C-alpha positions, 0 to 999 in steps of 0.5 A, a space after each residue: 086854334 088852341 091845342 089841349 093835350 091830356 086834359 082830364 076834364 075834356 078827355 073822352 067828352 063828346 056831344 053838346 054843351 049847353 046849346 053853345 058848344 059841340 064836342 067831337 073827336 077826329 080820327 087822330 083822337 083829338 077833341 074838337 070843340 066848336 060853336 053850335 051851327 046856326 041855320 035860318 029856318 027859311 034859308 034859300 040856297 043860291 044857284 052856286 050852292 045848289 050846284 056845289 051840293 050836286 058836285 058834292 053828291 057826285 064826289 060821294 058816289 065816286 069816293 064810295 067806289 074808289 076808296 078801295 083803290 090802292 093809291 088812295 090807301 097809300 095816300 091816306 096811310 099815316 095821315 089820320 084821313 080815310 081812303 074815302 077822304 082822300 078820294 073825295 078831295 081828289 074828286 075836287 082837285 084837278 091836276 095842274 100843268 106846271 110847265 111845258 119844256 120845249 127847249 129840245 124841240 125845234 119842230 122836227 121828228 123825234 124831238 122831245 117835249 117835256 111836260 110837268 104835271 102835278 096832282 094831289 094823288 095821281 096823274 093818269 094821262 097826258 095828251 099832246 096835240 101840235 097844230 099850225 096857226 090855222 088849227 090844222 093838226 100836225 100830230 097828236 098822241 099820249 105822253 109817257 111818264 118820266 121822272 118825278 112829275 115830268 112826262 115826255 112826248 116824242 114828236 112824230 111829224 114836222 111842224 113848221 114855224 108858228 106851231 101851237 102845243 095843246 096839252 091835256 092832263 087827267 087824274 083818277 076821277 077824270 078831272 082835266 087840266 088844259 094848257 096852250 103853249 105857242 
C-alpha cells in the first residue's frame, strides 16, 4: 500500500473521482483511496453470508450498548479506533486457552492448576471441571485471576488416575472457549 504524506493535491479531498475511485478519511486523518465497489444487480447471498450478516447485526447491538464500558475506552485510547470499533472486534473474537499447567497437580486436595487464557480485550471468567474417565464429576469451580494471562484453580477433591480436566473461558461479550486436557 502506498503512503502519501502532506500532498497538497489530495489533502482534504473526499468523495468519488470519475466513477473509478472513492476518497475518504480515517480517524487518524489519513486519506484512503480505493476502487468504487461493484455489486451485481441480482446478487444472491449464500447461507453463510446471511448468517454472517446476522452475526454482524448482533455485534452492532452489542457494541452500541458496550461502547461506554471503560475497558473498551482504555483499549481504544491512542489507536485511532473508537470504543465502538473495539467492542465490535471483541464480539467476533473469542478468548483462547493457550495452556493448562498441571505440573503442581497430582490429583490431591489443595493442589493448583494454572490456566493461561488470552483475549483481545478481557477474559471475564474461567471455569474448571474435573471428571473421571466415565464422565462423573469429581469437582468443578471458578478459577481465580493470577498474574498476566494466568488463572489458578485450587482443587477441593481427590481425583483418581485417568482424570480429565475441562476448562471454559468467557470474555465480555460472552464468547466461550473450551479446552479438554487429560
